[in-house]
N, C-alpha and C positions, 0 to 999 in steps of 0.2 A: 458456390460461396453463399452463405449466409452469416448473419452480421454477428454470432460465436464463433463459426469457424475462423471468422476474419482477424480474430485475435492474435491468433500464432500463424496466421499466412505471410508470405514472404515479403506482400505488398497489399496490405487491406486498403489502401486509403483512394484509389479509384472507384474503389466498390462503394465507400463511406459517401463520396461525391453523388455517385448516383441513388443512395437512400434519401442524400438531402435534397437532390432534384424532383424528388417524388413529392415533397412537400414538409420532410422536417419529421412528421409525427404520423406514422401510418403502421396498419396493422400487418403482421408477417403470417401469412396463411399456414406457412409450412411449419413455423415455431409456435404458433398460437399465442401470440404475445404481440402487445404493442412495441414500436420501435422508434425513440426520439435521437434524431440524428443531427439537428440543426444546432446552433447555440443557443437560438431563441427558445426551442422545446425544452431542450437540455436545461437551461437555466431555470424554466417554468416548473418542470417537474420537481426538479431538487428541492425548489424554495416553496411546494405546494404541502399543505398542510397534511391532506388526504393521503400522500404518496407517503407510505412508511418502506423501511427496511426489511421488514419480514412480513410474511401474510399472517394475519389476525388468527388464522387457524392454525398456523404453525411455527410459534415462535421460535423454536427450536427443531432442527433436521431430524425427522424421524430416525433415521440411521444412527444418529449419536446420543438422542435424547435420555438413555436410560443409563448412561455412563458420565465418567468425570470430566471428559471435553465436553458434554451437552452441559453440564453444570456450569462450567464456564463461561460457555457460549452465551448462555441463558443470562447472563448479568453482564455482558459487555457492552459498553457504550455506544458502541458502533452498531449493534444489533438491537437497538431499543429507543424508544420514543419516551416522550415528556420527562419524567423526575428521573427515570433510570439511565435516560442518556444526558441530561443536563447536569445532574449531580456530579457523577464521574468527572464528565468533562472539565467541568467548574474546578474540580479538584486537582485534576492532572495537568491543564492546559497551561496554566500560567508558569508553571516550574519548568516546563519545556522550552518556553520563549525564553526563559533568563539564563540558560546553559551557556558558558565560556567557550567560544570557538577555540582558543586555544587549549581548553581541556582535552575536547574531542582531537584536537591535532596530535596533540602528546599521546591518548591513549590508542590512536590509529598508528602514529609511528613506533610503539612501542611494540606492535604485532610484527612478526617476522614475515615477511612475504616472499613467494618465489615468482617468476615471471612465467611460469609455466601455466598451462589450462588448469592444472590441479590447484595452484598455488592461486589464478584468479577466481576459480569457484569459491575457496575458503574466503578471501578476499570480499566477494560478493555478498556470500549468503551468509557465514559464519562470523565474520568480523565486523558489521553494523550491529548484530546483537550483543557480541562481547564489550562493544562500547557503551550500549546502554545499560548491560547489567553491572559494569565499572562504575558508571555515574550513580547508579542505585546502590552501591557498596559491594557488591562480590567482589570476592577475590579472582585473580586472572584464572586460577584453575577452575573455578566453580562456574566462571564464565563460558569458558569452553565447554564446559558440560551442558549449561544451560542454552549455549547456540545449537549444541546438536539436539537437546530434547524439544526446541523451540522447531528445528526442521520436522522433527515426528509429529509434534502437534499440530502445523499447518495443515496436515492430511484433514484433518476433520473439519476444515473451510469448504473443502470441494468435493461435489458429488462424483467427481472422477475416482475416488479412493475406492478401493477393494477394502474386505474386510480385517486383512492383516495388517493394513494401512491405519484402519480404523481403531483397531485394537491397539495399535504401537501410540496412536494419537490419546486413547483414554490414559494408558501407562504414564505418556508423557506428562498430561495434564497434572495426574497424582505427583510425581515428582516434582515438576515446577512449582506445584502447590506448597510440597514439603520447603522446598527451597526458601520459599519466601515466609514460611511459618517462623523458618530459623532465623531467616534475616530482620524481622519485625522484632523477633524478641533478643537481638542482639543489643545489648547496651550499649556498645562499641562501635556501634555502626557512625561513620560522621557523613553520611551523604547527605547533603543539602538539598537535593533535588527528592528524596525521598522523606525528609523531615518535612518539608512544604505539602509534599503531595499528602501526608498521613495527617498533618495538622489542619487542612481543608476536607480530608475526608470525615475528620472525627465529627462533624456537624451533621452527617447524615447518618440516618438510620441503617442498621445491617454493613456497617462500615468494613468488619473485618473480611469478610468473603469477597462483598464487593470489590473491594480496594486488591486483594490479591488477583481476583479474576481479570481486572481492568490492567493491572501490571504485567500478566501474562499475555494480556491482549495488547499491549505496548511492545512486546518482544515479537509478536506474530506480524504485527503491521509492518516493524523495523524488516523482518526478514524477507520477505517477498518485493516489497513494494522498492526498496533501496537497492536490492541485488539486480531488479530490472532498472534502474535508474543508471547505475553504475554500468551495467552490462550494455545498455543503449547507446551511452556515450563512447564507450568501447567501439560499438559498431560505427557510430559516426566518424570516428577518428582512424578506423578500417577503411571506411568509403571516402574518406578524404586524409590522405596520409600527408600531405602537404601543411597539413596544421600541426603536424609533429614536429616541423622545423621551426616552426614561430614560435612566439613568446604566446601562445593562447592563453586567453583569460579563461580559467576552468568554470568561473560564475556563471559567465555570459553560456558558454557551452552546454554546462548542465539546464541552465534555464531554458535554453531552447530546444534542447532534448525532451524536457519534460511537457513541453510543448508539442513538437513536432511528431515524436515518435515515444508516448508514453507508457510506462509499464503496466500501469491500469486502463485498460482499454474502454473498459465498459462495467456498470453495475447495475442494480435493478433495484425497482421500487413496484410496490404492491398498493393498490388502490384500496384503502379501507371505506370509503362512502362514496357513494353517487358523487360524480363532479362532472365539471368541464374545466378542461386543460387546454389552452391554447385552441379554442374554437371545435374541440372534438368532446364529444359525451363519452364517460368513462363509467362503469358500473363496479360495485364493490367487488373485490376478488380479480380484477383484471391485473395482469401484469406488464409493465413498462421495464424493457432494455434499454438503458440509457447509455449512449454511444458517445463517452467522454471524449475519445480519441478522434471521432469525427467533427464532434463543436469545435474541437481546436483548430480544425483545417476550415471552418467555414469563414469565407469572406467577410460574412457580418462582425465577426468576434476580432480578426486580425489581417491585415492588409498582407496582400500576398503569402495567404496561409501556406502554400505548397513549396515555398522556398526555405529553405535552411539559413536563417540570418543571425550570425551570432551578436550583432548589433541590431536589436529590433527595438523603434521605438513602441511604449506601449503594450507591452507582450503579455496577452492574456490566454488564461489557460485553466480548464478544469480538472489537470490531471491528478489535483488533489482533493477534487470533490467542491462543493460551494454550500453555502446554507448552513443549517444547523450542524449537517454531517459531515463538514468541511474537516479533512486531515489536522489534527491538532498539531501533529508533528512534523509539519511539512519544513520548518526552518531547520531543524534536528536532522531530518534525513539530507536534506541539502548539503548541510555543513558535512557530515558522516561521509556523503557520495564524493564531495570535495577534497576531502583528507585522504579518503581512499584512493581515490583516481590519481590523485598527486603523486602519491607514492608508488603507485604501480607505474606510472609512467617514467619515476626517477629509477626503477629496473632497467628501462629501454627493451620491453619487451618484444617479441620478434611478432608483431600482431599480423603482420602480413601472411603469417603460415599458419594460422589459426582458422579453423572451420567452425560453423556453430547451428544450432538449431533450436528451436523454440521450446520451452518446458511446457510439456502437456497441460492446458488451462482453458477454462471458460471464459476467461475477464483478463488474464494477465499477458503480458508480453515480455518474457525475460528469456534472453539466450544464455544457453549452455554452451560453452566452449570446448573444444577437444583440438 
């Protein structure tokens, strides 16, 4: 076991507890990086101004730097610091917070779902992207294609992808960019979400390409993180079938799932300048693996952290990050997951007959059902 393999292990949480017991911020000799596992260390690293989301010498992964996926990656607010992060965020975040939950419910309800494993896969991965696409003004047919292209594009975000997958990611980025060029030129677009984002982006330089890149980024963030949230909620129900017979509060279920077994287990920070963090001296170029899921199980953050409690007072979680890079779409993701899970359960799927494995990933915990 190591902190990266742990993300897709059947039960990584005892191992995370072992790491926290070692001090919360330690150097892993095998991986040649630092590991932040305690709530205190994770919070400190995420808030530190010298801990960046990309290494200074490699703002875009070399494997994709020369293609369209790399051009999109370069402009994503989640992969930048300073004005390149703050400006897109200030343009996109306010609109996401104002989306009407009833609009999300209606869009999810309009999609046909089947209660088998294939139907669950589409509901988890394709459905959330279709909802966001519809909110931006795309037609249902366009939204379906966009969800498939997003599935191809996210391959550029992981070093596990092979060359054919990276080639598909470049092609998908090109096509997604084309869809947005057409959407932004459509005088009949009635999306209030897109109108607000465009208006706020208009105050920034090079708004056109940055706008398109970050809208593609909105799709990619929706794709995997929301799929994992829905999937891990289904696993909680499989492991606790008695809840299916109760009038379970899905908001409470999802809130505890994203704390107890989050879809994003870890993230990385790259030290940009020599500094001291939580009593440890770091040099420029050091890498810190930030174990968000471990911090969620720290007793300094939550009482009885290893108990799954639907009704939990003062629940705290790092699942959506913290500080300047906290996910701006948390409310949107939770609302889409709620509506999707409610529709899945209304079909009364035979959850007890499902088997699953975790999608190969270095940081995600996303079940694939069969």
